[in-house]
C-alpha positions as CSV (number, residue, x, y, z in Angstrom):
1,M,-9.3,6.7,-5.7
2,D,-9.2,6.3,-1.9
3,I,-5.7,5.2,-0.5
4,L,-5.8,3.6,3.0
5,I,-2.3,3.0,4.6
6,H,-1.9,0.9,7.7
7,A,1.5,0.7,9.3
8,D,2.3,-2.2,11.9
9,G,5.5,-1.5,13.9
10,I,6.6,1.4,11.8
11,V,6.2,5.1,12.6
12,L,4.8,6.6,9.3
13,S,6.1,10.1,8.4
14,E,4.5,12.6,6.1
15,E,7.1,12.2,3.7
16,M,6.7,8.4,3.6
17,K,3.0,8.7,3.4
18,G,3.3,11.1,0.5
19,A,5.6,8.9,-1.4
20,I,3.4,5.8,-0.9
21,E,0.4,7.9,-2.1
22,E,2.3,8.9,-5.3
23,K,3.3,5.5,-6.1
24,I,-0.2,4.0,-5.5
25,A,-1.8,6.8,-7.6
26,R,-0.1,5.3,-10.6
27,V,-2.6,2.3,-10.4
28,E,-5.2,4.5,-12.0
29,Q,-3.2,4.4,-15.3
30,F,-3.6,0.5,-15.5
31,A,-7.0,0.3,-13.6
32,P,-9.0,3.3,-14.0
33,R,-11.9,1.8,-12.5
34,A,-10.2,1.1,-9.1
35,V,-12.2,2.5,-6.2
36,R,-9.8,1.9,-3.4
37,S,-6.3,0.8,-2.6
38,R,-5.4,-0.7,0.8
39,V,-1.6,-0.5,1.8
40,N,-0.3,-2.7,4.7
41,L,3.2,-2.0,5.9
42,R,4.6,-4.3,8.6
43,K,8.0,-4.7,10.1
44,T,8.6,-8.4,10.4
45,S,12.2,-8.5,11.9
46,A,14.1,-6.2,14.3
47,H,17.3,-7.2,12.4
48,P,18.4,-5.1,9.5
49,S,18.0,-7.2,6.4
50,V,16.3,-7.2,3.0
51,R,13.3,-9.0,4.3
52,Q,12.9,-6.8,7.4
53,Y,9.6,-5.1,6.0
54,Q,6.6,-6.7,4.2
55,V,4.3,-4.5,2.1
56,R,1.0,-5.7,0.8
57,V,-1.4,-3.6,-1.6
58,V,-4.8,-4.7,-2.3
59,C,-6.8,-2.7,-5.0
60,E,-10.5,-2.8,-5.1
61,V,-12.2,-2.8,-8.3
62,P,-16.0,-3.0,-9.0
63,G,-17.1,-6.5,-10.0
64,R,-16.3,-10.0,-8.8
65,D,-13.3,-10.8,-6.7
66,V,-10.3,-12.3,-8.5
67,S,-7.5,-13.8,-6.6
């Protein structure tokens, strides 16, 4: 499975990239037909808080789109 990571407003270290890839690789247990996962990381606020970052993961599986 391909894992595409896009970071907006965040400097992505190799350690963080490895942790994301490790977590997303678990998707294959639940969706073995998954072709690609797109991970978007975004910094939404400059102030430290629980909602400072936003993460969105989209898994692509062959077939029709489901929302």
